[in-house]
N, C-alpha and C positions, 0 to 999 in steps of 0.2 A: 489715752489716745481715742478710745471709743467715744467717750463723752464729748471730746473736741470735734470728732467727726459728726456726731449728731447735732451739736451746736451749729456747725458750719452748714449742714443740710437744712436745719431749721431757719437759719438766717437767710439763706438763699431762697428757700420756699416762701418765707414771709415777704421778701423783697419782690418776688415775682407776683405774689397775690395782692400785695399792698394792704393786707388786713391782718388782724391778730390771728395766730394759729394755735391749734391744739396738738398736743403730742400724747399718743397712747402707746404704752409699752405692754407687750404680752409676755407673760411668764410661762415657764414650761408646764405648769399644772393647768394652764388655760385661763387664769385670771387676767383681766385687762385693767391697767391702771392709767388714770388720767394724770399726767405728770405736769406740774407747774414749773419745776426747776430740776436740773440734774447737775451733779458734779462728781468728780472722781473720788474714790475712797469710800469707806475707810480701808486703807491698805491696798495692796496690789490685787487686781482681779475683782474688785468691787466697784460699784457705783452707788451713790446716794440719790434717791428719788424723793422729791418733795411732792406729795400727793394731797388731794383734798379739795373739797368744794363745799361751799355753804357753811364755813366756819370751823369745820373739823380738819385741821391740817396735821399731817404726819410726815416724818422722814423715815425712809426705809433704806437700809443698806442691803443691796442685792448683789449676789455673785453674778458676774457677767455671763457665765455659762447657763444661767437660768432664764436669760432673756431670749425669746424665740422670735420676736417680731417688734417692729417699730412702725407706727403710722403717724404721718403728718397730714393735717387737713386744716381747712379754714375753721376757726372757732365759731360756734353757734352763738347767737345773741344770748347774753346772760351767762355764758359759760366761762369758766376761768381759763385764761389764755396761758400758753407756755411762755415763760420769760426767756426771750432770745437775747443772748449776750452779744454785745457789739464786737465787731472784728478788730483785728489789730493786736499788736504785741507791744508791751512796754508800759510806761507810766505816763500819766498826764498831770500837769501841774494845776 
């Protein structure tokens, strides 16, 4: 549910701005991660964050209780943008 809420917020923010956006997640020990994609899992209470810029990409499984903040902003020129998922439910042919 948390990942879906962030996706909806990101989609709405991108629509208002009309430009690519950046998503930064702050963890409980103070590190800030530039997130390119996120999805639920692995398992309950976790989210997978795809991070990286400039060729080094990683996926991190993070417990939701370690996330202390989320920032959405307009992406800077040359910066990797967050991949906003399209809205809607169901399948397309």
